[in-house]
Residue frames relative to the residue before (quaternion, step in Angstrom):
aa qw qx qy qz dx dy dz
M 1.0000 0.0000 0.0000 0.0000 0.00 0.00 0.00
T 0.1582 -0.7890 0.5900 0.0665 3.55 -0.87 1.00
L 0.1887 -0.7866 0.5794 0.0999 3.63 -0.82 1.01
R 0.1802 -0.7524 0.6274 0.0889 3.49 -1.06 0.88
F 0.4200 -0.6951 0.5326 0.2382 3.57 -0.82 1.07
L 0.1967 -0.7920 0.5694 0.0989 3.59 -0.83 1.05
G 0.7223 -0.3989 0.2631 0.5000 3.56 0.91 -0.80
T 0.1332 -0.7578 0.6349 0.0701 3.54 -1.40 0.28
T 0.2812 -0.7288 0.5972 0.1820 3.56 -1.24 0.50
S 0.5376 0.6338 -0.3942 0.3922 3.59 1.23 0.17
D 0.3820 -0.6927 0.5628 0.2399 3.55 -1.29 0.39
G 0.8613 0.2164 -0.1079 0.4468 3.59 -1.14 0.51
G 0.7017 -0.5175 0.2649 0.4119 3.59 1.08 0.71
D 0.4627 0.6528 -0.4751 0.3662 3.59 1.21 0.08
C 0.5272 -0.5864 0.4927 0.3680 3.57 -1.29 0.32
P 0.5902 0.0263 -0.7836 -0.1924 1.79 -2.43 0.28
T 0.0726 -0.7804 0.6208 0.0162 3.51 -1.26 0.54
L 0.2369 -0.7508 0.6002 0.1411 3.58 -1.17 0.63
Y 0.0748 -0.7678 0.6363 0.0052 3.48 -1.17 0.87
E 0.2456 -0.7489 0.5886 0.1799 3.57 -1.19 0.42
V 0.3772 -0.6847 0.5692 0.2546 3.58 -1.00 0.83
V 0.4444 -0.7502 0.4265 0.2404 3.58 -0.29 1.27
E 0.7278 0.4751 -0.2566 0.4228 3.56 0.79 -1.00
T 0.7951 0.3045 -0.1521 0.5020 3.59 1.13 -0.60
G 0.4121 -0.6948 0.4780 0.3450 3.55 1.16 -0.62
D 0.4426 0.6869 -0.4679 0.3368 3.56 1.24 0.06
I 0.3536 -0.7366 0.5366 0.2108 3.58 -1.20 0.50
V 0.2202 -0.7312 0.6368 0.1067 3.54 -1.06 0.97
V 0.1573 -0.7936 0.5855 0.0520 3.59 -0.93 0.97
Q 0.0953 -0.7603 0.6394 0.0632 3.59 -0.89 0.95
G 0.2674 0.7633 -0.5529 0.2007 3.53 -0.87 1.03
D 0.6564 -0.4750 0.3595 0.4630 3.55 -1.24 -0.05
K 0.5289 -0.6503 0.4574 0.2968 3.50 -1.05 0.94
L 0.4235 -0.6729 0.5413 0.2734 3.59 -1.02 0.85
T 0.0052 -0.8327 0.5523 -0.0409 3.57 -0.66 1.14
D 0.4722 0.6840 -0.4480 0.3293 3.62 1.22 -0.13
P 0.4182 -0.7315 0.4629 0.2751 3.68 -0.43 1.11
E 0.6279 0.5380 -0.3554 0.4359 3.64 0.94 -0.71
H 0.6746 0.4614 -0.2960 0.4944 3.57 0.94 -0.76
L 0.6540 0.5338 -0.3187 0.4310 3.61 0.85 -0.85
E 0.6869 0.4814 -0.3122 0.4460 3.60 0.95 -0.71
Q 0.6159 0.5450 -0.3469 0.4509 3.58 1.30 -0.25
L 0.5596 0.6128 -0.3938 0.3953 3.63 1.19 -0.27
R 0.2545 -0.7801 0.5618 0.1055 3.53 -1.08 0.84
D 0.8624 0.1533 -0.0981 0.4723 3.54 -1.41 0.50
V 0.2522 0.7894 -0.5166 0.2152 3.59 0.87 0.95
K 0.3052 -0.7369 0.5847 0.1482 3.58 -0.87 1.08
D 0.6159 -0.5490 0.4146 0.3839 3.60 -1.19 0.50
S 0.6916 0.5074 -0.2715 0.4365 3.54 1.09 -0.67
E 0.6198 0.5710 -0.3236 0.4302 3.56 1.30 -0.18
T 0.0548 -0.7336 0.6754 0.0515 3.54 -1.38 0.55
F 0.3273 -0.7515 0.5545 0.1435 3.49 -1.28 0.44
V 0.0673 -0.7963 0.5992 0.0490 3.56 -1.02 0.80
V 0.4110 -0.6899 0.5404 0.2511 3.53 -1.23 0.54
I 0.0448 -0.8061 0.5894 -0.0296 3.51 -0.77 1.14
P 0.4543 -0.6941 0.4803 0.2851 3.56 -0.78 0.96
R 0.5747 -0.6159 0.4107 0.3490 3.64 -0.88 0.83
D 0.6106 0.5752 -0.3436 0.4222 3.60 1.08 -0.83
L 0.6327 0.5252 -0.3500 0.4488 3.60 0.96 -0.65
L 0.6826 0.4797 -0.2980 0.4639 3.57 0.90 -0.84
T 0.6819 0.4711 -0.3062 0.4683 3.63 0.86 -0.85
R 0.7075 0.4621 -0.2981 0.4439 3.65 0.96 -0.57
F 0.8426 0.2659 -0.0779 0.4619 3.56 0.95 -0.89
A 0.5262 0.6409 -0.4252 0.3627 3.61 1.14 -0.33
P 0.5435 -0.6303 0.4344 0.3444 3.56 -0.97 0.82
K 0.4115 -0.7427 0.4827 0.2148 3.60 -0.97 0.88
E 0.6899 0.4787 -0.2873 0.4609 3.59 1.13 -0.48
């Protein structure tokens, strides 16, 4: 799997960051883990293998692929 850096809104190498999986076009998101119990209990259909990260809207609007 090859990752292509898409962009970040952070300074000094901190997250959040977006990457694209070159072979599939899927998006990989790096960010702070969602830990707020109130928010976690509102999530649906969560698999054991899944985790959740908080991403600023600005990062998505600036760097998410448009197609």
